[in-house]
N, C-alpha and C positions, 0 to 999 in steps of 0.2 A: 536758405538751405536747400538741398536737393529733394527729388521725388523719392529716390532709391538710395542707399547704400551700397558701395561695391569694395571689396577688399582685393587688392592685387598683389601678389609676391613677386619680388624682383621688379619691382616698378620704376626704378630708378634710371632704366636706359632700355633700349631696344624695342621689343615688342610690348613689355610691359608698361613702359611710360608712353608709348603712342597709344595703347588700350586705354590707358588712365586718361590721357587729353581728350580722346573720342568720347568716352563717357561722362567726362565733366562738361563737355559742348551738349550731352544730351541730358543735363542737369542730374547726373547722380553724384552724391557725396562720395568721397574716396578715401580710402585707408591704404597709404603706401606701405607696405611691409618691406623693409629693405635691411641689407647685411650692414652696410656702411651708412651712419647717419648724415654724414657731411653729403655724401650722394644723394641721400634721400632728401635732404633739404632743398638741394638744388633743382631735383626732380618736383618738389613741392611747389616751388616758385614758377615751373614752367606750365603745371596743370593749373595753377590759379590764373595764369594769365589766360588759358583756355576759355575760363568761366570764373570771373571773381565773386559769383554769387554763391558757388557750392563750397561746402567745406571740404578742406584737403589736410589731413592729418599723415603723420609720418610716425611709424612703429619700427623699431629696429628687432631684428632676430637673425639668428645664424640657424638656417635650416638644417645644417649637419650637426647640430647640438641640440638633442633633446629638451634638455633643460631650458634653454634659451626659447625655444618655440612654446614650450609650457607656460613660460613667464609673460610672452607676448599675448598668447591667447587668455590669460588670466586678465591682462589689462584691457583687451577688446570686450571682453565680457563683462568687465565691471565700467567701462566708459561708453558703451554704446546700447543702446536700446533695440537696435533692429539690424540685420544683415540680411539684404537681399539677394547678394551675388559674391560668391568666393570664386576667385580665378588663381587656381594654383600654378602660376606661370614661370616661377623661376627654375632654372637647370643650367647645366653646364657640362661641355665636354672637358674631363680632366687632363691638364698637361702630361701628367704622370698619375700612375695608378696609386692611390693611398688607401688606408683602411682606419675606420675608426677604433676606438679603445676596445669595443665588442666585436671586431672583426668583420665588421661591414663595409665593403666597397664604398668610399666617401661620397661620390656622385649620386650612388642609388640611395644613401642615407638621405641625401639633401633632396633630390629629386622626387623619391616616392616616400620614404618612412617621414622626413620632415614634415611633409605637406600631408601625410596621413595624420599624425600626431595633431597639425594644427586644425585640420578638419573635424576631427574627433573632439577636441576639445570646445571646438565652436558648434558642435551641434545644437545643444540646448538653446542658443540664440537662434540659429538658422531655423529650428523648429518652431520656436516662438513667432519669429515673425512669418513663415509659412501658415502657423495656424491664424494669423491677422490677413495676409494678404492671399493666401493659397498658390503663391508663386515665388519659390525660392530656388537659385539655381547654383550649381557647382561646377564649373569648367576647368579641366585639366589640361595643359598643354603637352600634346605628345609629339608625334613627328612620323613620318614614313619610315624613319629608321627603326620604327617598331619591328619592322620585318626581320631586322637583325639581332632582334633580342629572343633570349632563350629563358624558360620558365625555371629550368633546372639549374641555371646559375645564380637565381635569385637567393641572396642572404647568405652566399657561400665566400669564403677567404680562398681567392683563386688567384696567386701572384701572377699567374700568366697571362692572365686577361688583359687584351688590348684597349685602348681607351675607346675605340670605335664600339667594340663589343659592349662595354660597359655603357656607353650612351644608348645603344639599341635595347639593352636590360632595361635603362630607366625609362626609356620611351615606351617599352611594352607594359611595364608596369604601370605607368600612367593610364593607358588605355584600359587594362585591366581595373584598375581603380575605380573609373568612371562606371563601367560595367555592374561592378559590385555595390557602389553607391546607390544606383538607382534602383537595384533589386532589394538592397536593405532598407532604403528609405521610402520604398513604395507606399503609397497612401498618405503620406506626410504633407504633401504639397511641395516637395522638394525633388527637383531632376538633376541630371548629372550627365555630363557630355565631355568626349576628350575631343582634341583638335589638332590636326597637321595643319601648321601656318605657311607651309611650302618652304622653298630654300629662301631664307630672307637674310638680306645684307645687313646684319648686324656685328657685335664684335664676338660672334660665336666661334669657337676653336681657335680664338686669337692667341691662346697660350699653349697651343699645341705645337709641336715640333716635328720634323721628318717629313717625309714624302708626302704624306696625307695632308700637312699643314700646306706645304707649298700649293697641291693642288686645290686646296680650298681656297687660297687667296686668289688663284687663277679665275676660279668658277665664279668668284663674287661680282664680276662685272656683268654675268648674266641672271643675276639674283633679283627678287622682287624687293621693294623698298620694306621697311617695317609698316609703313601705312597701308599697304597692299597686304602683307603677310598677317597684321591684326585684324583683317575684316572679318575672319569667321570667328574669332573670340568676340568681336563687338556684337556681331550678328547674334550669338548664342545669348550674350548678356541682355540685350536689349529688345530684341524681335518679339511679338508676341508669340507666344506658346503655340497657338495654331498654325502660326508660319514654319515653325520647327519642326513640327508634328508629334503628337503625343505617342506614335509608336517609336519615335526614335529616341526616346529616354533610354540613357545608358549608351548611345550610339557615340559612332567615330565619325568626324566630321572634317571635310576640306573643301575649301571654297565656297562656304555656306552651305553645303550639301552633305547628306549622309555619305559615308563612304564605307565599303566593305574593309575590313583589317585584312593585311597582307601577311597573315603569320599564323600557323597552325595551333599555334600555343593560345590564341587570342580566343578562349573558350571560358564559358560560363564556370565550368568547374573551375579553372585555373582562377578566375576572378576571384570566387567563394575562397579559394584555398589562400591566395594571397589576402584577402581581408582579413582571416581568421589568424594568419601568420603574424601579420602587421599590428594584431591587438596587444602583442607582447611587448611593443614598444611605447604604448601609451601612458 
């Protein structure tokens, strides 16, 4: 059994799988939260190879479906006595714009609202662990693309929104969520961070069409590997808090260092607003 337990969403491929294998090698037990069970089981086998001594479990959930996320959280709360690290890693750029039944752009729901619901319903377990250890961390995968996000578009049904604008909104929300979580959970022993992994050579944007997709494929040659892209998440999950810096709770990190956000909407006031607005979905 591992020394700590980490849950990673979207852990069946790319950055999520790479992060899971690296944490297994650091003696973390892993919970792999995946949408597709078969892909999750294949990832489970890979992570077990990285360290056969740790526990690796797969739980399925669709982050674009609130009921699915709540059921997964209930299962985790029933079956685990501790949760030291929650890495909200999953996200995607939609091939086309779709909306959920309640009018939310689907990638925003999966990237932000689904993760908010998951985190909210795991807070008791996270707080319990923090009382015992004094050190629990919530890590959200953002991106430099947060610069293209706009708070004014959040939660709105906008048929004309582009896939890239939607992705920017998702990543801005991830950054704001980390800021809000750090503030809301201050004094509990839980810290929160957002991460820019860099331009990583994964299946990201593989479903997109048009000129943007072609440009992205050409750029893949110059992108960093998933192993390089996962380093900041691994650092924030496993480094001593002193190395991260107490003053950086709620911060945005790139290349394992704090970095200033590149969006005027990345404010504490907007973070508070997003948290309160998201509570309606829990």
